[in-house]
ZADO-1210 file (C-alpha; in nm, 4 decimals, padded with zeros to 6 digits):
<atoms>
<atom x="02.1206" y="05.4694" z="00.5171" code="UNK" pos="1"/>
<atom x="01.8083" y="05.2637" z="00.4596" code="UNK" pos="2"/>
<atom x="01.8239" y="05.0003" z="00.1903" code="UNK" pos="3"/>
<atom x="01.5873" y="04.7592" z="00.0188" code="UNK" pos="4"/>
<atom x="01.6180" y="04.3830" z="-00.0167" code="UNK" pos="5"/>
<atom x="01.4000" y="04.3879" z="-00.3274" code="UNK" pos="6"/>
<atom x="01.5682" y="04.2824" z="-00.6545" code="UNK" pos="7"/>
<atom x="01.6588" y="04.5606" z="-00.8910" code="UNK" pos="8"/>
<atom x="01.4391" y="04.6138" z="-01.1966" code="UNK" pos="9"/>
<atom x="01.6078" y="04.5176" z="-01.5209" code="UNK" pos="10"/>
<atom x="01.6612" y="04.8833" z="-01.6115" code="UNK" pos="11"/>
<atom x="01.9011" y="04.9229" z="-01.3179" code="UNK" pos="12"/>
<atom x="02.1049" y="04.6156" z="-01.4180" code="UNK" pos="13"/>
<atom x="02.1261" y="04.7531" z="-01.7705" code="UNK" pos="14"/>
<atom x="02.2323" y="05.0891" z="-01.6275" code="UNK" pos="15"/>
<atom x="02.5197" y="04.9213" z="-01.4401" code="UNK" pos="16"/>
<atom x="02.6399" y="04.7303" z="-01.7478" code="UNK" pos="17"/>
<atom x="02.6075" y="05.0263" z="-01.9817" code="UNK" pos="18"/>
<atom x="02.7464" y="05.2761" z="-01.7271" code="UNK" pos="19"/>
<atom x="02.4401" y="05.4913" z="-01.6779" code="UNK" pos="20"/>
<atom x="02.4491" y="05.5289" z="-01.3007" code="UNK" pos="21"/>
<atom x="02.2487" y="05.2490" z="-01.1317" code="UNK" pos="22"/>
<atom x="02.1013" y="05.3004" z="-00.7835" code="UNK" pos="23"/>
<atom x="02.2782" y="04.9893" z="-00.6489" code="UNK" pos="24"/>
<atom x="02.5560" y="04.7602" z="-00.7634" code="UNK" pos="25"/>
<atom x="02.3685" y="04.4564" z="-00.9029" code="UNK" pos="26"/>
<atom x="02.4074" y="04.1148" z="-00.7390" code="UNK" pos="27"/>
<atom x="02.3953" y="03.7812" z="-00.9203" code="UNK" pos="28"/>
<atom x="02.5574" y="03.4419" z="-00.8840" code="UNK" pos="29"/>
<atom x="02.5845" y="03.5533" z="-00.5221" code="UNK" pos="30"/>
<atom x="02.3722" y="03.2745" z="-00.3747" code="UNK" pos="31"/>
<atom x="02.5861" y="03.0010" z="-00.5299" code="UNK" pos="32"/>
<atom x="02.6178" y="02.6908" z="-00.3144" code="UNK" pos="33"/>
<atom x="02.9170" y="02.4735" z="-00.3954" code="UNK" pos="34"/>
<atom x="03.0304" y="02.1309" z="-00.2872" code="UNK" pos="35"/>
<atom x="02.9554" y="02.0385" z="00.0738" code="UNK" pos="36"/>
<atom x="02.7847" y="02.3642" z="00.1781" code="UNK" pos="37"/>
<atom x="02.4295" y="02.2303" z="00.1967" code="UNK" pos="38"/>
<atom x="02.5522" y="01.9241" z="00.3846" code="UNK" pos="39"/>
<atom x="02.7204" y="02.1543" z="00.6364" code="UNK" pos="40"/>
<atom x="02.4481" y="02.4146" z="00.6927" code="UNK" pos="41"/>
<atom x="02.1311" y="02.2411" z="00.5741" code="UNK" pos="42"/>
<atom x="01.8008" y="02.4287" z="00.5801" code="UNK" pos="43"/>
<atom x="01.9656" y="02.7235" z="00.7528" code="UNK" pos="44"/>
<atom x="02.0822" y="02.8371" z="00.4097" code="UNK" pos="45"/>
<atom x="01.7208" y="02.8964" z="00.3093" code="UNK" pos="46"/>
<atom x="01.7147" y="03.2104" z="00.5237" code="UNK" pos="47"/>
<atom x="01.9720" y="03.3687" z="00.2930" code="UNK" pos="48"/>
<atom x="01.7283" y="03.3783" z="00.0044" code="UNK" pos="49"/>
<atom x="01.5906" y="03.6957" z="00.1617" code="UNK" pos="50"/>
<atom x="01.8850" y="03.8702" z="-00.0037" code="UNK" pos="51"/>
<atom x="01.8314" y="03.9732" z="-00.3646" code="UNK" pos="52"/>
<atom x="01.9538" y="03.8118" z="-00.6805" code="UNK" pos="53"/>
<atom x="01.8942" y="04.0686" z="-00.9486" code="UNK" pos="54"/>
<atom x="01.8715" y="03.8462" z="-01.2562" code="UNK" pos="55"/>
<atom x="01.6988" y="03.5303" z="-01.3711" code="UNK" pos="56"/>
<atom x="01.9432" y="03.3034" z="-01.5532" code="UNK" pos="57"/>
<atom x="01.8181" y="02.9983" z="-01.7380" code="UNK" pos="58"/>
<atom x="01.9026" y="02.8102" z="-02.0559" code="UNK" pos="59"/>
<atom x="01.7409" y="02.5401" z="-02.2610" code="UNK" pos="60"/>
<atom x="01.6941" y="02.1907" z="-02.1205" code="UNK" pos="61"/>
<atom x="01.8251" y="01.9103" z="-02.3396" code="UNK" pos="62"/>
<atom x="01.7601" y="01.5351" z="-02.3096" code="UNK" pos="63"/>
<atom x="02.0567" y="01.3057" z="-02.2406" code="UNK" pos="64"/>
<atom x="02.2578" y="01.2102" z="-02.5464" code="UNK" pos="65"/>
<atom x="02.3881" y="00.8617" z="-02.6174" code="UNK" pos="66"/>
<atom x="02.7207" y="00.8108" z="-02.7918" code="UNK" pos="67"/>
<atom x="02.7140" y="00.4538" z="-02.9249" code="UNK" pos="68"/>
<atom x="03.0838" y="00.4582" z="-03.0172" code="UNK" pos="69"/>
<atom x="03.1980" y="00.5498" z="-02.6658" code="UNK" pos="70"/>
<atom x="03.2687" y="00.2923" z="-02.3955" code="UNK" pos="71"/>
<atom x="03.4714" y="00.4510" z="-02.1132" code="UNK" pos="72"/>
<atom x="03.5282" y="00.1171" z="-01.9389" code="UNK" pos="73"/>
<atom x="03.6708" y="-00.0413" z="-02.2519" code="UNK" pos="74"/>
<atom x="03.8995" y="00.2574" z="-02.2938" code="UNK" pos="75"/>
<atom x="04.0193" y="00.2483" z="-01.9347" code="UNK" pos="76"/>
<atom x="03.9117" y="00.6095" z="-01.8805" code="UNK" pos="77"/>
<atom x="04.0119" y="00.7516" z="-01.5411" code="UNK" pos="78"/>
<atom x="03.8978" y="01.1037" z="-01.4777" code="UNK" pos="79"/>
<atom x="03.7725" y="01.4011" z="-01.6722" code="UNK" pos="80"/>
<atom x="04.1088" y="01.5033" z="-01.8130" code="UNK" pos="81"/>
<atom x="04.1930" y="01.1714" z="-01.9760" code="UNK" pos="82"/>
<atom x="03.9486" y="01.2164" z="-02.2625" code="UNK" pos="83"/>
<atom x="03.5774" y="01.2072" z="-02.3293" code="UNK" pos="84"/>
<atom x="03.3420" y="01.0946" z="-02.6007" code="UNK" pos="85"/>
<atom x="03.5649" y="01.2364" z="-02.8748" code="UNK" pos="86"/>
<atom x="03.8589" y="01.0264" z="-02.7694" code="UNK" pos="87"/>
<atom x="03.9292" y="00.9480" z="-03.1362" code="UNK" pos="88"/>
<atom x="03.8987" y="01.2138" z="-03.4074" code="UNK" pos="89"/>
<atom x="03.7376" y="00.9656" z="-03.6467" code="UNK" pos="90"/>
<atom x="03.4150" y="01.0215" z="-03.4485" code="UNK" pos="91"/>
<atom x="03.4127" y="01.3991" z="-03.5015" code="UNK" pos="92"/>
<atom x="03.1272" y="01.4011" z="-03.7553" code="UNK" pos="93"/>
<atom x="02.9295" y="01.1595" z="-03.5371" code="UNK" pos="94"/>
<atom x="02.9710" y="01.3928" z="-03.2399" code="UNK" pos="95"/>
<atom x="02.8737" y="01.7044" z="-03.4380" code="UNK" pos="96"/>
<atom x="02.5558" y="01.5256" z="-03.5445" code="UNK" pos="97"/>
<atom x="02.4549" y="01.4969" z="-03.1760" code="UNK" pos="98"/>
<atom x="02.4685" y="01.8729" z="-03.1035" code="UNK" pos="99"/>
<atom x="02.1321" y="02.0190" z="-02.9915" code="UNK" pos="100"/>
<atom x="01.8758" y="02.1003" z="-03.2582" code="UNK" pos="101"/>
<atom x="01.8058" y="02.4691" z="-03.2048" code="UNK" pos="102"/>
<atom x="01.5005" y="02.4452" z="-03.4316" code="UNK" pos="103"/>
<atom x="01.3412" y="02.1614" z="-03.2348" code="UNK" pos="104"/>
<atom x="00.9717" y="02.2075" z="-03.1483" code="UNK" pos="105"/>
<atom x="00.9140" y="02.2540" z="-02.7759" code="UNK" pos="106"/>
<atom x="01.2766" y="02.3470" z="-02.7062" code="UNK" pos="107"/>
<atom x="01.1689" y="02.6568" z="-02.5129" code="UNK" pos="108"/>
<atom x="00.8863" y="02.5031" z="-02.3111" code="UNK" pos="109"/>
<atom x="01.0734" y="02.4367" z="-01.9850" code="UNK" pos="110"/>
<atom x="01.2612" y="02.7661" z="-02.0014" code="UNK" pos="111"/>
<atom x="00.9425" y="02.9663" z="-02.0551" code="UNK" pos="112"/>
<atom x="00.8397" y="02.9305" z="-01.6896" code="UNK" pos="113"/>
<atom x="01.1547" y="03.1122" z="-01.5752" code="UNK" pos="114"/>
<atom x="01.1309" y="03.3790" z="-01.8426" code="UNK" pos="115"/>
<atom x="00.7658" y="03.4458" z="-01.7623" code="UNK" pos="116"/>
<atom x="00.8613" y="03.4893" z="-01.3971" code="UNK" pos="117"/>
<atom x="01.1387" y="03.7338" z="-01.4894" code="UNK" pos="118"/>
<atom x="00.9041" y="03.9328" z="-01.7104" code="UNK" pos="119"/>
<atom x="00.6315" y="03.9441" z="-01.4453" code="UNK" pos="120"/>
<atom x="00.8817" y="04.0853" z="-01.1931" code="UNK" pos="121"/>
<atom x="01.0558" y="04.3126" z="-01.4463" code="UNK" pos="122"/>
<atom x="01.3889" y="04.1353" z="-01.3875" code="UNK" pos="123"/>
<atom x="01.6879" y="04.1141" z="-01.6174" code="UNK" pos="124"/>
<atom x="01.6897" y="03.7756" z="-01.7949" code="UNK" pos="125"/>
<atom x="02.0098" y="03.5984" z="-01.9010" code="UNK" pos="126"/>
<atom x="01.9968" y="03.3091" z="-02.1452" code="UNK" pos="127"/>
<atom x="02.2712" y="03.0703" z="-02.0329" code="UNK" pos="128"/>
<atom x="02.4794" y="02.8005" z="-02.1967" code="UNK" pos="129"/>
<atom x="02.7650" y="02.6771" z="-01.9797" code="UNK" pos="130"/>
<atom x="03.0707" y="02.5741" z="-02.1775" code="UNK" pos="131"/>
<atom x="03.1652" y="02.7771" z="-02.4841" code="UNK" pos="132"/>
<atom x="03.4681" y="02.6400" z="-02.6739" code="UNK" pos="133"/>
<atom x="03.7710" y="02.5580" z="-02.4603" code="UNK" pos="134"/>
<atom x="03.5731" y="02.3861" z="-02.1849" code="UNK" pos="135"/>
<atom x="03.3734" y="02.1558" z="-02.4163" code="UNK" pos="136"/>
<atom x="03.6853" y="02.0629" z="-02.6158" code="UNK" pos="137"/>
<atom x="03.8738" y="01.9944" z="-02.2945" code="UNK" pos="138"/>
<atom x="03.5937" y="01.7642" z="-02.1804" code="UNK" pos="139"/>
<atom x="03.5632" y="01.5948" z="-02.5174" code="UNK" pos="140"/>
<atom x="03.9328" y="01.5374" z="-02.5800" code="UNK" pos="141"/>
<atom x="04.0990" y="01.5556" z="-02.2380" code="UNK" pos="142"/>
<atom x="04.3356" y="01.8355" z="-02.1434" code="UNK" pos="143"/>
<atom x="04.6595" y="01.6686" z="-02.2523" code="UNK" pos="144"/>
<atom x="04.5141" y="01.5594" z="-02.5856" code="UNK" pos="145"/>
<atom x="04.3687" y="01.9042" z="-02.6515" code="UNK" pos="146"/>
<atom x="04.6951" y="02.0856" z="-02.5882" code="UNK" pos="147"/>
<atom x="04.8668" y="01.8533" z="-02.8362" code="UNK" pos="148"/>
<atom x="04.5800" y="01.8963" z="-03.0837" code="UNK" pos="149"/>
<atom x="04.6529" y="02.2675" z="-03.1118" code="UNK" pos="150"/>
<atom x="04.9821" y="02.1668" z="-03.2759" code="UNK" pos="151"/>
<atom x="04.9077" y="01.8332" z="-03.4401" code="UNK" pos="152"/>
<atom x="04.5405" y="01.8635" z="-03.5425" code="UNK" pos="153"/>
<atom x="04.4670" y="02.2343" z="-03.5991" code="UNK" pos="154"/>
<atom x="04.2194" y="02.1765" z="-03.8821" code="UNK" pos="155"/>
<atom x="04.0166" y="01.9358" z="-03.6690" code="UNK" pos="156"/>
<atom x="04.0113" y="02.1782" z="-03.3769" code="UNK" pos="157"/>
<atom x="03.8828" y="02.4508" z="-03.6081" code="UNK" pos="158"/>
<atom x="03.6186" y="02.2179" z="-03.7473" code="UNK" pos="159"/>
<atom x="03.5000" y="02.1300" z="-03.3965" code="UNK" pos="160"/>
<atom x="03.4999" y="02.4920" z="-03.2767" code="UNK" pos="161"/>
<atom x="03.3194" y="02.6014" z="-03.5924" code="UNK" pos="162"/>
<atom x="03.0451" y="02.3452" z="-03.5259" code="UNK" pos="163"/>
<atom x="03.0194" y="02.4465" z="-03.1594" code="UNK" pos="164"/>
<atom x="03.0006" y="02.8103" z="-03.2655" code="UNK" pos="165"/>
<atom x="02.7299" y="02.7501" z="-03.5248" code="UNK" pos="166"/>
<atom x="02.5291" y="02.5633" z="-03.2640" code="UNK" pos="167"/>
<atom x="02.5764" y="02.8284" z="-02.9956" code="UNK" pos="168"/>
<atom x="02.4785" y="03.1103" z="-03.2300" code="UNK" pos="169"/>
<atom x="02.1757" y="02.9073" z="-03.3384" code="UNK" pos="170"/>
<atom x="02.0680" y="02.8656" z="-02.9760" code="UNK" pos="171"/>
<atom x="02.1125" y="03.2394" z="-02.9166" code="UNK" pos="172"/>
<atom x="01.8963" y="03.3167" z="-03.2205" code="UNK" pos="173"/>
<atom x="01.6295" y="03.0734" z="-03.0979" code="UNK" pos="174"/>
<atom x="01.6321" y="03.2299" z="-02.7511" code="UNK" pos="175"/>
<atom x="01.6088" y="03.5762" z="-02.9091" code="UNK" pos="176"/>
<atom x="01.3089" y="03.4687" z="-03.1162" code="UNK" pos="177"/>
<atom x="01.1268" y="03.3078" z="-02.8246" code="UNK" pos="178"/>
<atom x="01.2272" y="03.5240" z="-02.5257" code="UNK" pos="179"/>
<atom x="01.4246" y="03.8383" z="-02.6192" code="UNK" pos="180"/>
<atom x="01.6839" y="03.7878" z="-02.3397" code="UNK" pos="181"/>
<atom x="01.8733" y="04.0838" z="-02.2013" code="UNK" pos="182"/>
<atom x="02.1988" y="03.8883" z="-02.1922" code="UNK" pos="183"/>
<atom x="02.3772" y="03.5677" z="-02.2904" code="UNK" pos="184"/>
<atom x="02.5992" y="03.3878" z="-02.0369" code="UNK" pos="185"/>
<atom x="02.8622" y="03.1250" z="-02.1043" code="UNK" pos="186"/>
<atom x="03.1812" y="02.9927" z="-01.9486" code="UNK" pos="187"/>
<atom x="03.5296" y="02.8983" z="-02.0628" code="UNK" pos="188"/>
<atom x="03.7864" y="02.8511" z="-01.7855" code="UNK" pos="189"/>
<atom x="04.0787" y="02.9886" z="-01.9840" code="UNK" pos="190"/>
<atom x="04.3199" y="03.0514" z="-01.6988" code="UNK" pos="191"/>
<atom x="04.4773" y="02.8885" z="-01.3978" code="UNK" pos="192"/>
<atom x="04.6130" y="03.0566" z="-01.0868" code="UNK" pos="193"/>
<atom x="04.9186" y="03.2073" z="-01.2534" code="UNK" pos="194"/>
<atom x="04.8536" y="03.2496" z="-01.6257" code="UNK" pos="195"/>
<atom x="04.6449" y="03.1390" z="-01.9218" code="UNK" pos="196"/>
<atom x="04.6027" y="02.7707" z="-01.9948" code="UNK" pos="197"/>
<atom x="04.7645" y="02.8397" z="-02.3316" code="UNK" pos="198"/>
<atom x="04.9746" y="03.1038" z="-02.5045" code="UNK" pos="199"/>
<atom x="04.7754" y="03.4159" z="-02.5971" code="UNK" pos="200"/>
<atom x="04.8657" y="03.3458" z="-02.9603" code="UNK" pos="201"/>
<atom x="04.6970" y="03.0056" z="-02.9337" code="UNK" pos="202"/>
<atom x="04.3822" y="03.1676" z="-02.7973" code="UNK" pos="203"/>
<atom x="04.3839" y="03.4200" z="-03.0806" code="UNK" pos="204"/>
<atom x="04.4248" y="03.1530" z="-03.3470" code="UNK" pos="205"/>
<atom x="04.1866" y="02.8845" z="-03.2238" code="UNK" pos="206"/>
<atom x="03.9278" y="03.0603" z="-03.0062" code="UNK" pos="207"/>
<atom x="03.9052" y="03.4335" z="-03.0701" code="UNK" pos="208"/>
<atom x="03.7435" y="03.4070" z="-03.4180" code="UNK" pos="209"/>
<atom x="03.4581" y="03.2063" z="-03.2680" code="UNK" pos="210"/>
<atom x="03.4238" y="03.4413" z="-02.9704" code="UNK" pos="211"/>
<atom x="03.3807" y="03.7228" z="-03.2214" code="UNK" pos="212"/>
<atom x="03.0996" y="03.5382" z="-03.3974" code="UNK" pos="213"/>
<atom x="02.9188" y="03.4867" z="-03.0665" code="UNK" pos="214"/>
<atom x="02.9718" y="03.8512" z="-02.9755" code="UNK" pos="215"/>
<atom x="02.8371" y="03.9628" z="-03.3138" code="UNK" pos="216"/>
<atom x="02.5280" y="03.7436" z="-03.2711" code="UNK" pos="217"/>
<atom x="02.4623" y="03.8824" z="-02.9225" code="UNK" pos="218"/>
<atom x="02.4950" y="04.2368" z="-03.0523" code="UNK" pos="219"/>
<atom x="02.2608" y="04.1621" z="-03.3424" code="UNK" pos="220"/>
<atom x="01.9867" y="04.0707" z="-03.0978" code="UNK" pos="221"/>
<atom x="02.0613" y="04.3370" z="-02.8366" code="UNK" pos="222"/>
<atom x="02.2011" y="04.0991" z="-02.5732" code="UNK" pos="223"/>
<atom x="02.4915" y="04.1653" z="-02.3413" code="UNK" pos="224"/>
<atom x="02.7629" y="03.8983" z="-02.3675" code="UNK" pos="225"/>
<atom x="02.8573" y="03.7670" z="-02.0194" code="UNK" pos="226"/>
<atom x="03.1629" y="03.5421" z="-01.9816" code="UNK" pos="227"/>
<atom x="03.2788" y="03.3403" z="-01.6811" code="UNK" pos="228"/>
<atom x="03.6438" y="03.2380" z="-01.6926" code="UNK" pos="229"/>
<atom x="03.8369" y="03.1321" z="-01.3841" code="UNK" pos="230"/>
<atom x="04.2053" y="03.1968" z="-01.3334" code="UNK" pos="231"/>
<atom x="04.4361" y="03.4610" z="-01.4773" code="UNK" pos="232"/>
<atom x="04.2879" y="03.6041" z="-01.7982" code="UNK" pos="233"/>
<atom x="04.4913" y="03.9255" z="-01.7935" code="UNK" pos="234"/>
<atom x="04.6715" y="03.8651" z="-02.1233" code="UNK" pos="235"/>
<atom x="04.3499" y="03.8388" z="-02.3243" code="UNK" pos="236"/>
<atom x="04.1150" y="04.0945" z="-02.1660" code="UNK" pos="237"/>
<atom x="04.1779" y="04.3234" z="-02.4626" code="UNK" pos="238"/>
<atom x="04.0882" y="04.0368" z="-02.6973" code="UNK" pos="239"/>
<atom x="03.7669" y="03.9667" z="-02.5068" code="UNK" pos="240"/>
<atom x="03.6663" y="04.3313" z="-02.5346" code="UNK" pos="241"/>
<atom x="03.7385" y="04.3148" z="-02.9088" code="UNK" pos="242"/>
<atom x="03.5217" y="04.0018" z="-02.9317" code="UNK" pos="243"/>
<atom x="03.2263" y="04.1849" z="-02.7776" code="UNK" pos="244"/>
<atom x="03.2306" y="04.0491" z="-02.4222" code="UNK" pos="245"/>
<atom x="03.0410" y="04.3077" z="-02.2172" code="UNK" pos="246"/>
<atom x="03.0655" y="04.1551" z="-01.8692" code="UNK" pos="247"/>
<atom x="03.3523" y="03.9436" z="-01.7331" code="UNK" pos="248"/>
<atom x="03.3432" y="03.7214" z="-01.4222" code="UNK" pos="249"/>
<atom x="03.5119" y="03.6732" z="-01.1746" code="UNK" pos="250"/>
<atom x="03.8480" y="03.8628" z="-01.1904" code="UNK" pos="251"/>
<atom x="03.9724" y="03.5853" z="-00.9634" code="UNK" pos="252"/>
<atom x="04.1338" y="03.6903" z="-00.6369" code="UNK" pos="253"/>
<atom x="04.5069" y="03.6094" z="-00.6127" code="UNK" pos="254"/>
<atom x="04.5150" y="03.5327" z="-00.9880" code="UNK" pos="255"/>
<atom x="04.4473" y="03.8756" z="-01.1400" code="UNK" pos="256"/>
<atom x="04.5616" y="04.2202" z="-01.0201" code="UNK" pos="257"/>
<atom x="04.2307" y="04.3847" z="-00.9445" code="UNK" pos="258"/>
<atom x="04.3349" y="04.7490" z="-00.9302" code="UNK" pos="259"/>
<atom x="04.5304" y="04.7258" z="-01.2550" code="UNK" pos="260"/>
<atom x="04.2437" y="04.5493" z="-01.4336" code="UNK" pos="261"/>
<atom x="03.9877" y="04.8024" z="-01.3089" code="UNK" pos="262"/>
<atom x="04.2028" y="05.1006" z="-01.4029" code="UNK" pos="263"/>
<atom x="04.3000" y="04.9749" z="-01.7490" code="UNK" pos="264"/>
<atom x="03.9744" y="04.8209" z="-01.8702" code="UNK" pos="265"/>
<atom x="03.6943" y="04.9513" z="-01.6474" code="UNK" pos="266"/>
<atom x="03.5845" y="05.2124" z="-01.8980" code="UNK" pos="267"/>
<atom x="03.5293" y="04.9491" z="-02.1684" code="UNK" pos="268"/>
<atom x="03.4265" y="04.6334" z="-01.9846" code="UNK" pos="269"/>
<atom x="03.1881" y="04.5742" z="-01.6967" code="UNK" pos="270"/>
<atom x="03.3139" y="04.3379" z="-01.4285" code="UNK" pos="271"/>
<atom x="03.0968" y="04.0919" z="-01.2402" code="UNK" pos="272"/>
<atom x="03.3493" y="04.0844" z="-00.9601" code="UNK" pos="273"/>
<atom x="03.3706" y="03.7542" z="-00.7756" code="UNK" pos="274"/>
<atom x="03.4217" y="03.7515" z="-00.3994" code="UNK" pos="275"/>
<atom x="03.7128" y="03.5313" z="-00.2874" code="UNK" pos="276"/>
<atom x="03.5656" y="03.1885" z="-00.2086" code="UNK" pos="277"/>
<atom x="03.9048" y="03.0188" z="-00.1731" code="UNK" pos="278"/>
<atom x="04.0315" y="03.2117" z="00.1282" code="UNK" pos="279"/>
<atom x="03.8584" y="03.5258" z="00.2538" code="UNK" pos="280"/>
<atom x="03.5044" y="03.3962" z="00.2949" code="UNK" pos="281"/>
<atom x="03.6339" y="03.0702" z="00.4419" code="UNK" pos="282"/>
<atom x="03.9075" y="03.1951" z="00.6749" code="UNK" pos="283"/>
<atom x="03.8346" y="03.5653" z="00.7275" code="UNK" pos="284"/>
<atom x="03.6477" y="03.7252" z="01.0155" code="UNK" pos="285"/>
<atom x="03.3063" y="03.8812" z="00.9460" code="UNK" pos="286"/>
<atom x="03.4625" y="04.2280" z="00.9581" code="UNK" pos="287"/>
<atom x="03.7298" y="04.1205" z="00.7114" code="UNK" pos="288"/>
<atom x="03.4560" y="03.9937" z="00.4812" code="UNK" pos="289"/>
<atom x="03.2736" y="04.3279" z="00.5036" code="UNK" pos="290"/>
<atom x="03.5974" y="04.5152" z="00.4383" code="UNK" pos="291"/>
<atom x="03.6685" y="04.3008" z="00.1310" code="UNK" pos="292"/>
<atom x="03.3245" y="04.3768" z="-00.0180" code="UNK" pos="293"/>
<atom x="03.3904" y="04.7484" z="00.0316" code="UNK" pos="294"/>
<atom x="03.7386" y="04.7173" z="-00.1200" code="UNK" pos="295"/>
<atom x="03.6015" y="04.5462" z="-00.4322" code="UNK" pos="296"/>
<atom x="03.3322" y="04.8086" z="-00.4794" code="UNK" pos="297"/>
<atom x="03.5749" y="05.0948" z="-00.4202" code="UNK" pos="298"/>
<atom x="03.8069" y="04.9383" z="-00.6788" code="UNK" pos="299"/>
<atom x="03.5693" y="04.8456" z="-00.9598" code="UNK" pos="300"/>
<atom x="03.2630" y="05.0669" z="-00.9362" code="UNK" pos="301"/>
<atom x="03.3075" y="05.3844" z="-01.1396" code="UNK" pos="302"/>
<atom x="03.1063" y="05.7075" z="-01.1250" code="UNK" pos="303"/>
<atom x="02.8856" y="05.5823" z="-01.4077" code="UNK" pos="304"/>
<atom x="02.8739" y="05.2156" z="-01.2999" code="UNK" pos="305"/>
<atom x="03.0452" y="04.9216" z="-01.4691" code="UNK" pos="306"/>
<atom x="03.0351" y="04.6730" z="-01.1811" code="UNK" pos="307"/>
<atom x="02.8191" y="04.3866" z="-01.0531" code="UNK" pos="308"/>
<atom x="02.9098" y="04.1558" z="-00.7636" code="UNK" pos="309"/>
<atom x="02.8971" y="03.7771" z="-00.7248" code="UNK" pos="310"/>
<atom x="03.0638" y="03.4898" z="-00.5500" code="UNK" pos="311"/>
<atom x="03.3856" y="03.4047" z="-00.7318" code="UNK" pos="312"/>
<atom x="03.2611" y="03.0496" z="-00.7725" code="UNK" pos="313"/>
<atom x="03.0506" y="02.8119" z="-00.5650" code="UNK" pos="314"/>
<atom x="03.0753" y="02.8766" z="-00.1894" code="UNK" pos="315"/>
<atom x="03.1959" y="02.5440" z="-00.0521" code="UNK" pos="316"/>
<atom x="03.1710" y="02.3438" z="00.2675" code="UNK" pos="317"/>
<atom x="03.3875" y="02.4747" z="00.5495" code="UNK" pos="318"/>
<atom x="03.2624" y="02.8313" z="00.4985" code="UNK" pos="319"/>
<atom x="03.1168" y="02.9835" z="00.8179" code="UNK" pos="320"/>
<atom x="02.7482" y="03.0671" z="00.7837" code="UNK" pos="321"/>
<atom x="02.8012" y="03.4131" z="00.9330" code="UNK" pos="322"/>
<atom x="03.0570" y="03.4991" z="00.6651" code="UNK" pos="323"/>
<atom x="02.8134" y="03.4108" z="00.3860" code="UNK" pos="324"/>
<atom x="02.5459" y="03.6242" z="00.5487" code="UNK" pos="325"/>
<atom x="02.7857" y="03.9153" z="00.5950" code="UNK" pos="326"/>
<atom x="02.8988" y="03.8924" z="00.2308" code="UNK" pos="327"/>
<atom x="02.5389" y="03.9145" z="00.1109" code="UNK" pos="328"/>
<atom x="02.4398" y="04.1834" z="00.3598" code="UNK" pos="329"/>
<atom x="02.7349" y="04.4107" z="00.2841" code="UNK" pos="330"/>
<atom x="02.6864" y="04.3611" z="-00.0907" code="UNK" pos="331"/>
<atom x="02.3395" y="04.5134" z="-00.0563" code="UNK" pos="332"/>
<atom x="02.4231" y="04.7719" z="00.2084" code="UNK" pos="333"/>
<atom x="02.7435" y="04.9085" z="00.0581" code="UNK" pos="334"/>
<atom x="02.6099" y="04.8501" z="-00.2917" code="UNK" pos="335"/>
<atom x="02.3551" y="05.1250" z="-00.2195" code="UNK" pos="336"/>
<atom x="02.5935" y="05.3451" z="-00.0216" code="UNK" pos="337"/>
<atom x="02.8658" y="05.3384" z="-00.2833" code="UNK" pos="338"/>
<atom x="02.6258" y="05.4128" z="-00.5673" code="UNK" pos="339"/>
<atom x="02.4716" y="05.6994" z="-00.3682" code="UNK" pos="340"/>
<atom x="02.8191" y="05.8475" z="-00.3354" code="UNK" pos="341"/>
<atom x="02.8995" y="05.7845" z="-00.7024" code="UNK" pos="342"/>
<atom x="02.5690" y="05.9380" z="-00.8117" code="UNK" pos="343"/>
<atom x="02.6330" y="06.2420" z="-00.5936" code="UNK" pos="344"/>
<atom x="02.3309" y="06.1787" z="-00.3742" code="UNK" pos="345"/>
<atom x="02.3586" y="06.2987" z="-00.0128" code="UNK" pos="346"/>
<atom x="02.1881" y="06.0715" z="00.2393" code="UNK" pos="347"/>
</atoms>
């Protein structure tokens, strides 16, 4: 069948998320270049921008922040996981005071260019803020410290998450006032390859209440709540639905059981399904890549919708150019074909 490379209008993305029968499975975070890819393929990658990305995603731009109490060299810091600017809890109030001012004049100026472009093209606009609760705390405290904090410093963790939540909800309200986004996107890598980073009970005690506040704020302003979380999130999908997460990314290959997830939750959560960037797109043949796109769409797309497609994460160096092109091409081609079949349209 014939198909268009034009981006979908925002109404079709909304139809996919809200299960109202879109004409094509939406594509976003599909042209996502990771480490080493541009060095490998150079300007050749520019030709792939002929394929659609169906949303505009942009957040606020903040100036760099100085933390006068933090000297990584004096602390002997080696690596992200050893601890960040909140290496000592006595600086908690100082850190909270540095969080972005969501009432600041001019906060929306740089973002406005992207939103105006989305509006002019009738595209779905996502207001983004990478790093929700677990990721920022991990960066601020270091992974080992944070895992101990859940047991030894629960009140301080709640105080930090409460401040992060207030700030995030304030930014969402500011974006709603200035731009009326269609969705809000954030990230919290809650899983690793085999399970959650923490016990589900720990998530429910220290993170879920704040997720619910974000979800409530999104709902108040008519935004879909999009969440990226790598790894195995199976044990808390029900909690994320309860918190108001509308779209989950990526349902990571080899970490989550795709058919079980689609069957159990696909009527209540939309999945931005991430293509396997660890193995299939790197090591597969072009036909295997095409077959994998079709398998994902056959698995997750329902008669009324409920699926979008993306790269699972950044596509990294070592990935054959042809496989990237095939992934994008089949996502458009079969995205139309599958929806035509689901919508009962004979071509």
